[in-house]
mmCIF file of the N, C-alpha and C atoms, coordinates in Angstrom:
data_MODEL
# 
_entry.id   MODEL 
# 
loop_
_atom_site.group_PDB 
_atom_site.id 
_atom_site.type_symbol 
_atom_site.label_atom_id 
_atom_site.label_alt_id 
_atom_site.label_comp_id 
_atom_site.label_asym_id 
_atom_site.label_entity_id 
_atom_site.label_seq_id 
_atom_site.pdbx_PDB_ins_code 
_atom_site.Cartn_x 
_atom_site.Cartn_y 
_atom_site.Cartn_z 
_atom_site.occupancy 
_atom_site.B_iso_or_equiv 
_atom_site.pdbx_formal_charge 
_atom_site.auth_seq_id 
_atom_site.auth_comp_id 
_atom_site.auth_asym_id 
_atom_site.auth_atom_id 
_atom_site.pdbx_PDB_model_num 
ATOM 1   N N  . MET A 1 1  ? 9.650   37.042 -13.668 1.00 0.00 ? 1  MET A N  1 
ATOM 2   C CA . MET A 1 1  ? 8.488   36.332 -12.831 1.00 0.00 ? 1  MET A CA 1 
ATOM 3   C C  . MET A 1 1  ? 8.490   34.826 -12.977 1.00 0.00 ? 1  MET A C  1 
ATOM 4   N N  . SER A 1 2  ? 8.494   34.057 -11.673 1.00 0.00 ? 2  SER A N  1 
ATOM 5   C CA . SER A 1 2  ? 8.665   32.857 -12.093 1.00 0.00 ? 2  SER A CA 1 
ATOM 6   C C  . SER A 1 2  ? 7.147   31.974 -12.126 1.00 0.00 ? 2  SER A C  1 
ATOM 7   N N  . ASP A 1 3  ? 7.889   30.628 -12.798 1.00 0.00 ? 3  ASP A N  1 
ATOM 8   C CA . ASP A 1 3  ? 6.453   29.723 -12.910 1.00 0.00 ? 3  ASP A CA 1 
ATOM 9   C C  . ASP A 1 3  ? 6.038   29.460 -11.945 1.00 0.00 ? 3  ASP A C  1 
ATOM 10  N N  . MET A 1 4  ? 4.566   29.271 -11.871 1.00 0.00 ? 4  MET A N  1 
ATOM 11  C CA . MET A 1 4  ? 4.017   28.736 -10.633 1.00 0.00 ? 4  MET A CA 1 
ATOM 12  C C  . MET A 1 4  ? 3.056   27.515 -11.423 1.00 0.00 ? 4  MET A C  1 
ATOM 13  N N  . GLU A 1 5  ? 2.843   26.311 -10.498 1.00 0.00 ? 5  GLU A N  1 
ATOM 14  C CA . GLU A 1 5  ? 2.019   25.628 -10.788 1.00 0.00 ? 5  GLU A CA 1 
ATOM 15  C C  . GLU A 1 5  ? 1.502   25.377 -9.572  1.00 0.00 ? 5  GLU A C  1 
ATOM 16  N N  . LEU A 1 6  ? -0.056  24.959 -9.601  1.00 0.00 ? 6  LEU A N  1 
ATOM 17  C CA . LEU A 1 6  ? -1.018  24.790 -8.795  1.00 0.00 ? 6  LEU A CA 1 
ATOM 18  C C  . LEU A 1 6  ? -1.893  23.196 -9.073  1.00 0.00 ? 6  LEU A C  1 
ATOM 19  N N  . TRP A 1 7  ? -1.655  22.544 -8.084  1.00 0.00 ? 7  TRP A N  1 
ATOM 20  C CA . TRP A 1 7  ? -2.129  21.038 -8.196  1.00 0.00 ? 7  TRP A CA 1 
ATOM 21  C C  . TRP A 1 7  ? -3.222  20.816 -7.123  1.00 0.00 ? 7  TRP A C  1 
ATOM 22  N N  . LEU A 1 8  ? -4.054  20.356 -7.846  1.00 0.00 ? 8  LEU A N  1 
ATOM 23  C CA . LEU A 1 8  ? -5.439  20.200 -7.200  1.00 0.00 ? 8  LEU A CA 1 
ATOM 24  C C  . LEU A 1 8  ? -5.915  18.688 -7.451  1.00 0.00 ? 8  LEU A C  1 
ATOM 25  N N  . VAL A 1 9  ? -5.999  17.907 -6.127  1.00 0.00 ? 9  VAL A N  1 
ATOM 26  C CA . VAL A 1 9  ? -6.344  16.658 -5.890  1.00 0.00 ? 9  VAL A CA 1 
ATOM 27  C C  . VAL A 1 9  ? -7.774  16.551 -5.431  1.00 0.00 ? 9  VAL A C  1 
ATOM 28  N N  . ASP A 1 10 ? -8.590  15.531 -6.199  1.00 0.00 ? 10 ASP A N  1 
ATOM 29  C CA . ASP A 1 10 ? -9.903  15.011 -5.637  1.00 0.00 ? 10 ASP A CA 1 
ATOM 30  C C  . ASP A 1 10 ? -9.467  13.831 -4.465  1.00 0.00 ? 10 ASP A C  1 
ATOM 31  N N  . LEU A 1 11 ? -9.310  14.307 -3.210  1.00 0.00 ? 11 LEU A N  1 
ATOM 32  C CA . LEU A 1 11 ? -8.948  13.231 -2.255  1.00 0.00 ? 11 LEU A CA 1 
ATOM 33  C C  . LEU A 1 11 ? -9.907  11.774 -1.991  1.00 0.00 ? 11 LEU A C  1 
ATOM 34  N N  . VAL A 1 12 ? -10.942 12.479 -2.525  1.00 0.00 ? 12 VAL A N  1 
ATOM 35  C CA . VAL A 1 12 ? -12.032 11.229 -2.308  1.00 0.00 ? 12 VAL A CA 1 
ATOM 36  C C  . VAL A 1 12 ? -12.028 10.389 -3.611  1.00 0.00 ? 12 VAL A C  1 
ATOM 37  N N  . SER A 1 13 ? -11.716 10.704 -4.653  1.00 0.00 ? 13 SER A N  1 
ATOM 38  C CA . SER A 1 13 ? -11.740 10.076 -6.165  1.00 0.00 ? 13 SER A CA 1 
ATOM 39  C C  . SER A 1 13 ? -10.156 9.214  -6.056  1.00 0.00 ? 13 SER A C  1 
ATOM 40  N N  . CYS A 1 14 ? -9.631  9.717  -5.493  1.00 0.00 ? 14 CYS A N  1 
ATOM 41  C CA . CYS A 1 14 ? -8.060  9.275  -5.639  1.00 0.00 ? 14 CYS A CA 1 
ATOM 42  C C  . CYS A 1 14 ? -7.573  8.678  -4.031  1.00 0.00 ? 14 CYS A C  1 
ATOM 43  N N  . ALA A 1 15 ? -8.502  8.457  -3.350  1.00 0.00 ? 15 ALA A N  1 
ATOM 44  C CA . ALA A 1 15 ? -7.972  7.543  -1.844  1.00 0.00 ? 15 ALA A CA 1 
ATOM 45  C C  . ALA A 1 15 ? -7.696  6.486  -2.093  1.00 0.00 ? 15 ALA A C  1 
ATOM 46  N N  . ALA A 1 16 ? -8.278  5.469  -3.180  1.00 0.00 ? 16 ALA A N  1 
ATOM 47  C CA . ALA A 1 16 ? -7.954  4.156  -3.265  1.00 0.00 ? 16 ALA A CA 1 
ATOM 48  C C  . ALA A 1 16 ? -6.418  4.238  -3.780  1.00 0.00 ? 16 ALA A C  1 
ATOM 49  N N  . GLY A 1 17 ? -6.285  5.014  -5.030  1.00 0.00 ? 17 GLY A N  1 
ATOM 50  C CA . GLY A 1 17 ? -5.113  4.820  -5.639  1.00 0.00 ? 17 GLY A CA 1 
ATOM 51  C C  . GLY A 1 17 ? -3.724  5.617  -4.923  1.00 0.00 ? 17 GLY A C  1 
ATOM 52  N N  . LEU A 1 18 ? -4.019  6.517  -4.209  1.00 0.00 ? 18 LEU A N  1 
ATOM 53  C CA . LEU A 1 18 ? -2.979  6.880  -3.125  1.00 0.00 ? 18 LEU A CA 1 
ATOM 54  C C  . LEU A 1 18 ? -2.274  6.118  -2.218  1.00 0.00 ? 18 LEU A C  1 
ATOM 55  N N  . GLU A 1 19 ? -3.376  5.466  -1.658  1.00 0.00 ? 19 GLU A N  1 
ATOM 56  C CA . GLU A 1 19 ? -3.136  4.310  -0.427  1.00 0.00 ? 19 GLU A CA 1 
ATOM 57  C C  . GLU A 1 19 ? -2.530  3.183  -1.481  1.00 0.00 ? 19 GLU A C  1 
ATOM 58  N N  . GLN A 1 20 ? -2.724  2.763  -2.741  1.00 0.00 ? 20 GLN A N  1 
ATOM 59  C CA . GLN A 1 20 ? -2.200  1.615  -3.294  1.00 0.00 ? 20 GLN A CA 1 
ATOM 60  C C  . GLN A 1 20 ? -0.803  2.021  -3.563  1.00 0.00 ? 20 GLN A C  1 
ATOM 61  N N  . VAL A 1 21 ? -0.542  3.415  -3.923  1.00 0.00 ? 21 VAL A N  1 
ATOM 62  C CA . VAL A 1 21 ? 1.221   4.242  -4.262  1.00 0.00 ? 21 VAL A CA 1 
ATOM 63  C C  . VAL A 1 21 ? 1.622   3.844  -2.779  1.00 0.00 ? 21 VAL A C  1 
ATOM 64  N N  . GLU A 1 22 ? 1.309   4.560  -1.938  1.00 0.00 ? 22 GLU A N  1 
ATOM 65  C CA . GLU A 1 22 ? 2.108   4.354  -0.405  1.00 0.00 ? 22 GLU A CA 1 
ATOM 66  C C  . GLU A 1 22 ? 2.276   3.053  -0.264  1.00 0.00 ? 22 GLU A C  1 
ATOM 67  N N  . ALA A 1 23 ? 1.232   2.258  -0.186  1.00 0.00 ? 23 ALA A N  1 
ATOM 68  C CA . ALA A 1 23 ? 1.722   0.368  0.042   1.00 0.00 ? 23 ALA A CA 1 
ATOM 69  C C  . ALA A 1 23 ? 2.736   0.091  -0.955  1.00 0.00 ? 23 ALA A C  1 
ATOM 70  N N  . ALA A 1 24 ? 2.678   0.392  -2.382  1.00 0.00 ? 24 ALA A N  1 
ATOM 71  C CA . ALA A 1 24 ? 3.779   -0.082 -2.788  1.00 0.00 ? 24 ALA A CA 1 
ATOM 72  C C  . ALA A 1 24 ? 5.493   0.453  -2.420  1.00 0.00 ? 24 ALA A C  1 
ATOM 73  N N  . THR A 1 25 ? 5.385   1.624  -2.159  1.00 0.00 ? 25 THR A N  1 
ATOM 74  C CA . THR A 1 25 ? 6.399   2.245  -2.035  1.00 0.00 ? 25 THR A CA 1 
ATOM 75  C C  . THR A 1 25 ? 6.296   3.444  -1.316  1.00 0.00 ? 25 THR A C  1 
ATOM 76  N N  . PRO A 1 26 ? 6.345   2.912  0.211   1.00 0.00 ? 26 PRO A N  1 
ATOM 77  C CA . PRO A 1 26 ? 6.178   4.021  1.305   1.00 0.00 ? 26 PRO A CA 1 
ATOM 78  C C  . PRO A 1 26 ? 7.040   5.184  1.407   1.00 0.00 ? 26 PRO A C  1 
ATOM 79  N N  . ARG A 1 27 ? 6.284   6.405  1.329   1.00 0.00 ? 27 ARG A N  1 
ATOM 80  C CA . ARG A 1 27 ? 6.895   7.952  1.255   1.00 0.00 ? 27 ARG A CA 1 
ATOM 81  C C  . ARG A 1 27 ? 6.832   8.340  2.424   1.00 0.00 ? 27 ARG A C  1 
ATOM 82  N N  . LEU A 1 28 ? 5.965   8.148  3.480   1.00 0.00 ? 28 LEU A N  1 
ATOM 83  C CA . LEU A 1 28 ? 5.560   8.790  4.891   1.00 0.00 ? 28 LEU A CA 1 
ATOM 84  C C  . LEU A 1 28 ? 6.573   7.970  5.591   1.00 0.00 ? 28 LEU A C  1 
ATOM 85  N N  . SER A 1 29 ? 7.258   9.271  6.425   1.00 0.00 ? 29 SER A N  1 
ATOM 86  C CA . SER A 1 29 ? 8.231   8.298  7.644   1.00 0.00 ? 29 SER A CA 1 
ATOM 87  C C  . SER A 1 29 ? 7.479   7.847  9.026   1.00 0.00 ? 29 SER A C  1 
ATOM 88  N N  . GLU A 1 30 ? 8.163   7.100  10.008  1.00 0.00 ? 30 GLU A N  1 
ATOM 89  C CA . GLU A 1 30 ? 7.808   7.070  11.004  1.00 0.00 ? 30 GLU A CA 1 
ATOM 90  C C  . GLU A 1 30 ? 7.004   8.020  11.538  1.00 0.00 ? 30 GLU A C  1 
ATOM 91  N N  . ALA A 1 31 ? 7.818   8.965  11.726  1.00 0.00 ? 31 ALA A N  1 
ATOM 92  C CA . ALA A 1 31 ? 7.320   10.283 12.714  1.00 0.00 ? 31 ALA A CA 1 
ATOM 93  C C  . ALA A 1 31 ? 6.193   10.828 12.014  1.00 0.00 ? 31 ALA A C  1 
ATOM 94  N N  . CYS A 1 32 ? 5.832   10.728 10.533  1.00 0.00 ? 32 CYS A N  1 
ATOM 95  C CA . CYS A 1 32 ? 4.809   11.328 10.015  1.00 0.00 ? 32 CYS A CA 1 
ATOM 96  C C  . CYS A 1 32 ? 3.717   10.508 10.167  1.00 0.00 ? 32 CYS A C  1 
ATOM 97  N N  . ARG A 1 33 ? 3.665   9.547  10.248  1.00 0.00 ? 33 ARG A N  1 
ATOM 98  C CA . ARG A 1 33 ? 2.594   8.154  10.486  1.00 0.00 ? 33 ARG A CA 1 
ATOM 99  C C  . ARG A 1 33 ? 1.936   8.420  11.908  1.00 0.00 ? 33 ARG A C  1 
ATOM 100 N N  . CYS A 1 34 ? 3.245   8.846  12.901  1.00 0.00 ? 34 CYS A N  1 
ATOM 101 C CA . CYS A 1 34 ? 2.751   8.576  13.868  1.00 0.00 ? 34 CYS A CA 1 
ATOM 102 C C  . CYS A 1 34 ? 2.077   9.989  14.389  1.00 0.00 ? 34 CYS A C  1 
ATOM 103 N N  . GLN A 1 35 ? 2.406   11.120 14.085  1.00 0.00 ? 35 GLN A N  1 
ATOM 104 C CA . GLN A 1 35 ? 1.711   12.112 13.906  1.00 0.00 ? 35 GLN A CA 1 
ATOM 105 C C  . GLN A 1 35 ? 0.574   12.243 13.725  1.00 0.00 ? 35 GLN A C  1 
ATOM 106 N N  . LEU A 1 36 ? 0.076   11.737 12.530  1.00 0.00 ? 36 LEU A N  1 
ATOM 107 C CA . LEU A 1 36 ? -0.972  11.603 11.540  1.00 0.00 ? 36 LEU A CA 1 
ATOM 108 C C  . LEU A 1 36 ? -1.716  10.415 12.308  1.00 0.00 ? 36 LEU A C  1 
ATOM 109 N N  . ASP A 1 37 ? -1.523  9.464  13.090  1.00 0.00 ? 37 ASP A N  1 
ATOM 110 C CA . ASP A 1 37 ? -2.369  8.755  13.976  1.00 0.00 ? 37 ASP A CA 1 
ATOM 111 C C  . ASP A 1 37 ? -2.773  9.298  15.254  1.00 0.00 ? 37 ASP A C  1 
ATOM 112 N N  . ALA A 1 38 ? -2.121  10.611 15.526  1.00 0.00 ? 38 ALA A N  1 
ATOM 113 C CA . ALA A 1 38 ? -2.472  11.010 17.085  1.00 0.00 ? 38 ALA A CA 1 
ATOM 114 C C  . ALA A 1 38 ? -3.681  11.907 16.662  1.00 0.00 ? 38 ALA A C  1 
ATOM 115 N N  . MET A 1 39 ? -3.894  12.068 15.593  1.00 0.00 ? 39 MET A N  1 
ATOM 116 C CA . MET A 1 39 ? -4.728  13.232 15.185  1.00 0.00 ? 39 MET A CA 1 
ATOM 117 C C  . MET A 1 39 ? -6.446  12.432 15.783  1.00 0.00 ? 39 MET A C  1 
ATOM 118 N N  . ALA A 1 40 ? -7.196  13.324 16.467  1.00 0.00 ? 40 ALA A N  1 
ATOM 119 C CA . ALA A 1 40 ? -8.249  12.661 17.140  1.00 0.00 ? 40 ALA A CA 1 
ATOM 120 C C  . ALA A 1 40 ? -9.564  12.405 16.076  1.00 0.00 ? 40 ALA A C  1 
ATOM 121 N N  . VAL A 1 41 ? -9.775  13.098 15.265  1.00 0.00 ? 41 VAL A N  1 
ATOM 122 C CA . VAL A 1 41 ? -11.004 13.082 14.066  1.00 0.00 ? 41 VAL A CA 1 
ATOM 123 C C  . VAL A 1 41 ? -10.422 12.126 12.733  1.00 0.00 ? 41 VAL A C  1 
ATOM 124 N N  . ALA A 1 42 ? -11.134 11.478 12.685  1.00 0.00 ? 42 ALA A N  1 
ATOM 125 C CA . ALA A 1 42 ? -10.716 10.270 11.734  1.00 0.00 ? 42 ALA A CA 1 
ATOM 126 C C  . ALA A 1 42 ? -10.823 11.134 10.222  1.00 0.00 ? 42 ALA A C  1 
ATOM 127 N N  . ASP A 1 43 ? -11.395 11.610 10.040  1.00 0.00 ? 43 ASP A N  1 
ATOM 128 C CA . ASP A 1 43 ? -11.708 12.173 8.712   1.00 0.00 ? 43 ASP A CA 1 
ATOM 129 C C  . ASP A 1 43 ? -10.604 13.574 8.444   1.00 0.00 ? 43 ASP A C  1 
ATOM 130 N N  . ALA A 1 44 ? -10.443 14.194 9.498   1.00 0.00 ? 44 ALA A N  1 
ATOM 131 C CA . ALA A 1 44 ? -8.977  14.598 9.291   1.00 0.00 ? 44 ALA A CA 1 
ATOM 132 C C  . ALA A 1 44 ? -7.943  14.090 9.228   1.00 0.00 ? 44 ALA A C  1 
ATOM 133 N N  . ARG A 1 45 ? -7.849  13.152 9.791   1.00 0.00 ? 45 ARG A N  1 
ATOM 134 C CA . ARG A 1 45 ? -6.583  12.274 9.844   1.00 0.00 ? 45 ARG A CA 1 
ATOM 135 C C  . ARG A 1 45 ? -6.668  11.277 8.281   1.00 0.00 ? 45 ARG A C  1 
ATOM 136 N N  . ARG A 1 46 ? -7.613  11.203 8.221   1.00 0.00 ? 46 ARG A N  1 
ATOM 137 C CA . ARG A 1 46 ? -7.590  10.454 6.435   1.00 0.00 ? 46 ARG A CA 1 
ATOM 138 C C  . ARG A 1 46 ? -7.084  11.340 5.533   1.00 0.00 ? 46 ARG A C  1 
ATOM 139 N N  . ASP A 1 47 ? -7.741  12.964 5.492   1.00 0.00 ? 47 ASP A N  1 
ATOM 140 C CA . ASP A 1 47 ? -7.477  13.788 4.624   1.00 0.00 ? 47 ASP A CA 1 
ATOM 141 C C  . ASP A 1 47 ? -6.063  14.290 4.914   1.00 0.00 ? 47 ASP A C  1 
ATOM 142 N N  . ARG A 1 48 ? -5.822  14.362 5.882   1.00 0.00 ? 48 ARG A N  1 
ATOM 143 C CA . ARG A 1 48 ? -4.189  14.982 5.934   1.00 0.00 ? 48 ARG A CA 1 
ATOM 144 C C  . ARG A 1 48 ? -3.420  13.577 5.410   1.00 0.00 ? 48 ARG A C  1 
ATOM 145 N N  . ARG A 1 49 ? -3.539  12.361 5.774   1.00 0.00 ? 49 ARG A N  1 
ATOM 146 C CA . ARG A 1 49 ? -2.558  11.498 5.065   1.00 0.00 ? 49 ARG A CA 1 
ATOM 147 C C  . ARG A 1 49 ? -2.444  11.414 3.528   1.00 0.00 ? 49 ARG A C  1 
ATOM 148 N N  . LEU A 1 50 ? -3.862  11.488 3.304   1.00 0.00 ? 50 LEU A N  1 
ATOM 149 C CA . LEU A 1 50 ? -4.162  11.339 1.762   1.00 0.00 ? 50 LEU A CA 1 
ATOM 150 C C  . LEU A 1 50 ? -3.455  12.739 1.012   1.00 0.00 ? 50 LEU A C  1 
ATOM 151 N N  . THR A 1 51 ? -3.682  13.976 1.696   1.00 0.00 ? 51 THR A N  1 
ATOM 152 C CA . THR A 1 51 ? -2.922  14.959 1.148   1.00 0.00 ? 51 THR A CA 1 
ATOM 153 C C  . THR A 1 51 ? -1.000  14.850 1.036   1.00 0.00 ? 51 THR A C  1 
ATOM 154 N N  . HIS A 1 52 ? -0.990  14.356 2.391   1.00 0.00 ? 52 HIS A N  1 
ATOM 155 C CA . HIS A 1 52 ? 0.736   14.414 2.523   1.00 0.00 ? 52 HIS A CA 1 
ATOM 156 C C  . HIS A 1 52 ? 1.314   13.277 1.547   1.00 0.00 ? 52 HIS A C  1 
ATOM 157 N N  . ILE A 1 53 ? 0.661   12.063 1.026   1.00 0.00 ? 53 ILE A N  1 
ATOM 158 C CA . ILE A 1 53 ? 0.908   11.389 -0.206  1.00 0.00 ? 53 ILE A CA 1 
ATOM 159 C C  . ILE A 1 53 ? 0.881   11.678 -1.130  1.00 0.00 ? 53 ILE A C  1 
ATOM 160 N N  . ALA A 1 54 ? -0.150  12.379 -1.519  1.00 0.00 ? 54 ALA A N  1 
ATOM 161 C CA . ALA A 1 54 ? -0.401  13.214 -2.445  1.00 0.00 ? 54 ALA A CA 1 
ATOM 162 C C  . ALA A 1 54 ? 0.648   13.904 -3.081  1.00 0.00 ? 54 ALA A C  1 
ATOM 163 N N  . LEU A 1 55 ? 1.329   15.014 -1.946  1.00 0.00 ? 55 LEU A N  1 
ATOM 164 C CA . LEU A 1 55 ? 1.846   16.147 -2.268  1.00 0.00 ? 55 LEU A CA 1 
ATOM 165 C C  . LEU A 1 55 ? 3.587   15.063 -2.283  1.00 0.00 ? 55 LEU A C  1 
ATOM 166 N N  . ARG A 1 56 ? 3.688   14.423 -1.807  1.00 0.00 ? 56 ARG A N  1 
ATOM 167 C CA . ARG A 1 56 ? 5.116   13.508 -2.270  1.00 0.00 ? 56 ARG A CA 1 
ATOM 168 C C  . ARG A 1 56 ? 5.244   13.409 -3.291  1.00 0.00 ? 56 ARG A C  1 
ATOM 169 N N  . VAL A 1 57 ? 4.350   12.076 -3.766  1.00 0.00 ? 57 VAL A N  1 
ATOM 170 C CA . VAL A 1 57 ? 4.082   11.825 -4.999  1.00 0.00 ? 57 VAL A CA 1 
ATOM 171 C C  . VAL A 1 57 ? 4.049   13.207 -6.141  1.00 0.00 ? 57 VAL A C  1 
ATOM 172 N N  . ALA A 1 58 ? 3.362   14.389 -5.618  1.00 0.00 ? 58 ALA A N  1 
ATOM 173 C CA . ALA A 1 58 ? 3.667   15.098 -7.224  1.00 0.00 ? 58 ALA A CA 1 
ATOM 174 C C  . ALA A 1 58 ? 5.247   15.888 -6.971  1.00 0.00 ? 58 ALA A C  1 
ATOM 175 N N  . LEU A 1 59 ? 5.724   15.803 -5.707  1.00 0.00 ? 59 LEU A N  1 
ATOM 176 C CA . LEU A 1 59 ? 6.996   16.711 -5.882  1.00 0.00 ? 59 LEU A CA 1 
ATOM 177 C C  . LEU A 1 59 ? 8.056   15.687 -6.064  1.00 0.00 ? 59 LEU A C  1 
ATOM 178 N N  . GLU A 1 60 ? 8.099   14.211 -6.011  1.00 0.00 ? 60 GLU A N  1 
ATOM 179 C CA . GLU A 1 60 ? 8.966   13.064 -6.337  1.00 0.00 ? 60 GLU A CA 1 
ATOM 180 C C  . GLU A 1 60 ? 8.539   13.266 -8.113  1.00 0.00 ? 60 GLU A C  1 
ATOM 181 N N  . ARG A 1 61 ? 7.610   13.295 -8.652  1.00 0.00 ? 61 ARG A N  1 
ATOM 182 C CA . ARG A 1 61 ? 7.686   13.420 -10.133 1.00 0.00 ? 61 ARG A CA 1 
ATOM 183 C C  . ARG A 1 61 ? 8.097   14.521 -10.886 1.00 0.00 ? 61 ARG A C  1 
ATOM 184 N N  . THR A 1 62 ? 8.083   15.916 -10.103 1.00 0.00 ? 62 THR A N  1 
ATOM 185 C CA . THR A 1 62 ? 8.491   16.881 -10.609 1.00 0.00 ? 62 THR A CA 1 
ATOM 186 C C  . THR A 1 62 ? 10.229  17.216 -10.195 1.00 0.00 ? 62 THR A C  1 
ATOM 187 N N  . LEU A 1 63 ? 10.440  16.892 -8.909  1.00 0.00 ? 63 LEU A N  1 
ATOM 188 C CA . LEU A 1 63 ? 11.949  16.916 -8.579  1.00 0.00 ? 63 LEU A CA 1 
ATOM 189 C C  . LEU A 1 63 ? 12.720  16.067 -8.636  1.00 0.00 ? 63 LEU A C  1 
ATOM 190 N N  . GLY A 1 64 ? 12.105  14.806 -8.688  1.00 0.00 ? 64 GLY A N  1 
ATOM 191 C CA . GLY A 1 64 ? 12.885  13.569 -8.984  1.00 0.00 ? 64 GLY A CA 1 
ATOM 192 C C  . GLY A 1 64 ? 12.868  12.678 -7.616  1.00 0.00 ? 64 GLY A C  1 
ATOM 193 N N  . ALA A 1 65 ? 13.039  11.343 -7.535  1.00 0.00 ? 65 ALA A N  1 
ATOM 194 C CA . ALA A 1 65 ? 13.243  10.590 -6.172  1.00 0.00 ? 65 ALA A CA 1 
ATOM 195 C C  . ALA A 1 65 ? 14.508  11.275 -5.072  1.00 0.00 ? 65 ALA A C  1 
# 
C-alpha cells in the first residue's frame, strides 16, 4: 500500500500569503494566467488561481523546485 497525503488549504485565510508567494516567485505560466483570466465568474477565478498557486507550492516543497 502506498503512502497518501491530503492537503487542505483555507483559501480565504491564506489568500494574501499565496498572492505574496506568487508575486515573489511566479509559478503560474502565462498560459495558465490567460486561462484563469478568461473565467467569467470572479469568485471562481480567484479560487481557481489560489488553488493553482497552493498546489504548485505544495508540490514544490514535496518534490523540489
